[in-house]
C-alpha positions in Angstrom: -11.8 -8.6 -15.2 -13.7 -8.6 -18.3 -15.1 -5.1 -19.0 -19.5 -4.8 -17.8 -20.7 -2.5 -20.6 -21.7 -3.8 -23.9 -23.0 -3.0 -27.4 -23.0 1.2 -28.0 -22.9 2.0 -24.4 -19.3 0.7 -24.0 -18.4 2.2 -26.9 -19.9 5.9 -25.8 -17.8 5.4 -22.3 -14.9 4.3 -23.3 -14.8 7.3 -25.6 -15.8 9.5 -22.8 -14.9 8.2 -19.2 -12.1 10.3 -18.5 -9.9 10.4 -14.5 -8.1 13.0 -13.8 -5.4 12.5 -11.1 -2.0 13.6 -9.5 -0.2 10.1 -10.0 1.4 9.3 -7.0 -1.5 10.4 -4.8 -2.9 7.7 -3.0 -6.4 8.9 -3.2 -5.9 8.8 -6.7 -5.0 5.3 -6.8 -7.8 4.3 -4.8 -10.3 5.5 -7.7 -8.1 3.5 -10.6 -8.2 0.3 -8.4 -11.7 0.0 -8.3 -12.0 1.2 -12.6 -9.5 -1.1 -12.9 -10.8 -4.0 -10.9 -14.1 -3.5 -12.3 -12.4 -3.6 -15.8 -14.2 -0.2 -16.7 -12.0 1.6 -19.4 -10.9 4.9 -18.9 -8.1 7.7 -19.7 -6.2 8.5 -17.2 -5.0 12.1 -17.4 -1.8 13.1 -15.1 -1.1 16.3 -13.6 1.5 17.8 -11.1 0.6 19.2 -7.9 -1.0 22.9 -8.4 -1.4 22.3 -12.1 -4.1 19.9 -10.8 -6.6 22.6 -9.1 -6.5 24.0 -12.6 -7.7 20.9 -14.6 -10.1 19.8 -11.8 -12.2 22.9 -12.0 -12.0 23.4 -15.6 -13.6 19.8 -15.5 -16.2 20.5 -13.4 -14.8 19.4 -10.2 -13.3 21.3 -7.3 -9.8 21.7 -5.9 -8.8 18.2 -5.6 -8.1 15.3 -7.6 -9.4 12.4 -8.4 -12.0 13.7 -10.7 -14.4 11.3 -13.1 -15.6 12.7 -16.0 -18.7 10.4 -16.8 -21.9 10.4 -19.4 -23.6 12.5 -16.6 -21.7 14.1 -14.7 -17.9 15.1 -13.2 -17.3 12.5 -9.4 -14.9 15.0 -7.7 -14.6 12.0 -4.5 -12.5 9.3 -4.3 -15.5 7.6 -2.3 -18.3 8.9 -4.9 -16.1 7.0 -8.0 -16.1 3.9 -5.7 -19.7 3.6 -5.4 -19.6 4.7 -9.6 -17.8 1.3 -11.0 -19.6 -0.3 -8.3 -23.2 0.3 -9.8 -21.6 -1.5 -12.9 -19.9 -4.0 -11.6 -21.6 -7.3 -11.8 -23.2 -8.3 -8.3 -20.9 -10.7 -7.5 -18.0 -8.6 -7.7 -18.8 -5.8 -6.2 -17.0 -3.8 -3.1 -20.1 -2.9 -1.5 -21.7 -6.3 0.0 -25.7 -6.6 0.4 -26.0 -8.3 3.7 -28.1 -5.6 5.8 -25.5 -3.4 8.0 -22.8 -4.2 6.1 -22.7 -1.6 3.4 -23.2 0.8 6.2 -20.6 -0.5 8.2 -18.1 -0.4 5.0 -18.7 3.3 4.4 -18.2 4.2 8.3 -14.8 2.6 7.7 -14.1 4.1 4.5 -15.0 7.5 6.1 -12.6 7.3 8.8 -9.5 6.2 7.2 -10.5 8.7 4.5 -10.4 11.5 6.8 -8.1 10.1 9.7 -5.1 7.9 8.2 -5.0 9.4 4.1 -4.3 12.9 5.1 -1.8 12.6 8.0 0.1 9.2 5.9 0.4 12.0 2.9 1.7 14.4 4.9 4.1 12.3 6.9 5.7 11.1 3.8 5.8 14.4 1.7 7.7 15.9 5.0 10.8 12.7 4.3 10.4 13.3 0.5 10.4 16.9 -0.3 13.9 17.1 1.2 14.7 14.7 -1.9 14.3 16.5 -4.4 15.5 14.5 -7.6 14.6 11.4 -6.3 10.7 12.6 -5.3 10.5 14.6 -9.1 11.6 11.3 -10.8 8.3 9.0 -9.1 6.2 11.9 -8.9 5.7 13.3 -12.4 5.7 10.0 -14.5 3.4 10.2 -17.1 2.2 13.6 -17.0 3.2 16.9 -19.5 6.7 17.8 -20.5 5.4 21.1 -19.7 4.3 20.3 -16.1 7.8 18.6 -15.4 9.9 21.2 -16.2 7.7 23.8 -15.0 7.9 21.8 -11.7 11.7 21.3 -11.6 12.7 24.6 -13.0 10.1 26.2 -9.8 11.1 23.8 -7.2 12.0 26.5 -5.0 8.1 28.2 -4.9 6.6 24.8 -5.4 8.2 23.4 -2.0 7.2 26.4 0.0 3.8 26.3 -1.2 3.4 22.1 -1.2 4.5 23.0 3.0 1.6 25.7 3.0 -1.0 23.4 1.8 -0.1 20.8 3.6 0.1 22.8 6.6 3.7 21.6 7.6 5.1 22.8 10.6 8.5 21.8 12.9 7.6 18.6 14.6 3.9 17.9 13.0 5.6 14.2 11.5 5.6 13.4 15.1 1.7 13.9 15.6 1.5 12.0 11.9 3.7 9.5 12.6 1.2 8.7 15.9 -1.9 8.9 14.3 -0.7 6.4 11.6 0.3 4.0 13.8 -3.1 4.5 16.1 -5.3 3.4 12.3 -2.7 0.5 11.3 -3.4 -0.6 15.4 -7.2 0.0 14.9 -6.8 -2.1 11.9 -4.7 -4.6 13.2 -7.7 -5.1 16.3 -10.2 -5.5 13.7 -8.3 -8.5 12.6 -7.5 -10.1 15.5 -10.8 -12.2 15.5 -9.1 -13.9 12.4 -11.5 -12.8 10.0 -10.4 -12.9 6.2 -11.4 -8.9 5.3 -12.8 -6.0 7.4 -16.1 -6.3 6.1 -17.2 -10.1 5.8 -15.7 -12.5 3.6 -14.8 -11.4 1.0 -12.7 -8.1 -0.7 -14.2 -4.6 -0.6 -14.5 -1.2 -0.1 -13.3 -1.3 3.4 -10.2 -3.7 2.5 -9.2 -1.6 -1.0 -9.8 1.9 0.6 -7.5 0.9 3.6 -4.7 -0.6 1.4 -4.8 2.3 -0.9 -4.6 5.1 1.6 -1.9 3.0 3.5 0.2 2.9 0.4 2.1 6.5 1.6 3.3 4.3 4.5 4.2 1.0 2.9 5.0 2.3 -1.0 3.2 -1.0 -2.2 5.8 -2.6 -5.3 2.1 -3.0 -7.2 0.9 -0.1 -7.4 -0.9 2.2 -9.9 2.3 4.2 -11.2 6.1 3.3 -10.0 6.9 4.4 -6.1 10.3 4.5 -4.9 11.1 1.4 -2.8 13.2 0.8 0.5 16.5 0.4 -1.3 15.8 3.8 -3.0 14.6 5.9 -0.5 17.2 7.8 2.5 18.0 5.8 5.3 15.4 7.3 7.7 12.5 6.8 5.4 13.4 3.9 4.7 13.6 2.5 8.2 10.0 3.9 8.6 8.5 2.1 5.3 9.6 -0.8 7.0 8.3 -0.5 10.2 4.9 0.3 9.0 5.0 -3.1 6.8 6.7 -4.7 9.2 2.8 -3.5 11.9 0.3 -6.8 11.1 -1.9 -4.0 9.3 1.1 -3.3 7.0 1.8 -6.8 6.3 -2.9 -7.1 5.6 -2.2 -4.2 2.8 0.7 -5.2 1.3 -1.1 -8.7 0.6 -4.2 -6.8 -0.4 -1.7 -5.4 -2.9 -0.6 -8.5 -3.7 -3.4 -10.5 -4.1 -5.6 -7.6 -6.0 -4.1 -5.4 -7.0 -1.9 -7.1 -8.8 -4.7 -9.2 -11.3 -5.5 -5.5 -12.4 -1.8 -3.8 -13.0 0.2 -6.5 -14.2 
């Protein structure tokens, strides 16, 4: 899709739009996808976990990413970034539909995925991947400053302990998280059971993008804003989890959304 800006305003935005991310983060992918789809140019600044908090605060955000620095403000939530991108997209391509009640329904679904699927799928995959230091770091650190890559590698024992504390990882928590992930996949499958083409309306929208992006932690799609390890690279137990998620009707739907709607802007 071509950029929606033109002239002097476009040149200003190209020079100042900055997206601060953890590259593998599915919440950051949600923001990247919305901006890429709108054809809005930006400079992505990738950071490793922990360092991202310092950078986000210095940029005017809180302790989380993504953060989008615009000419007017720092947008500190992926939901805000989607809405901002939508405001700068032609009406016929917007993620939020204009029909009565459609936006409210899309926002309700997005917030459910943000609060349930996103955090639970993230913690679940970290439980699996924190055991695989070299594999995790190879994909986690793509595009980050070299000193951050070295710091994470040298300080791995401390980093791993901090990650477990920060994510609330305790013995057996993955069982609870997995149950919630399957529940959310079942929820989406039930919505799609009436043969609707998309979650809200008859074209791709914010709820679809949010669901697919946040399901990425479980389905590890081959099409994504940064490389993700595929099942043949993962330990058998993790690969089985991914394959099961991909085979679920909602997982197949998320994979199709990446193939049909992410491919067009990443390659």
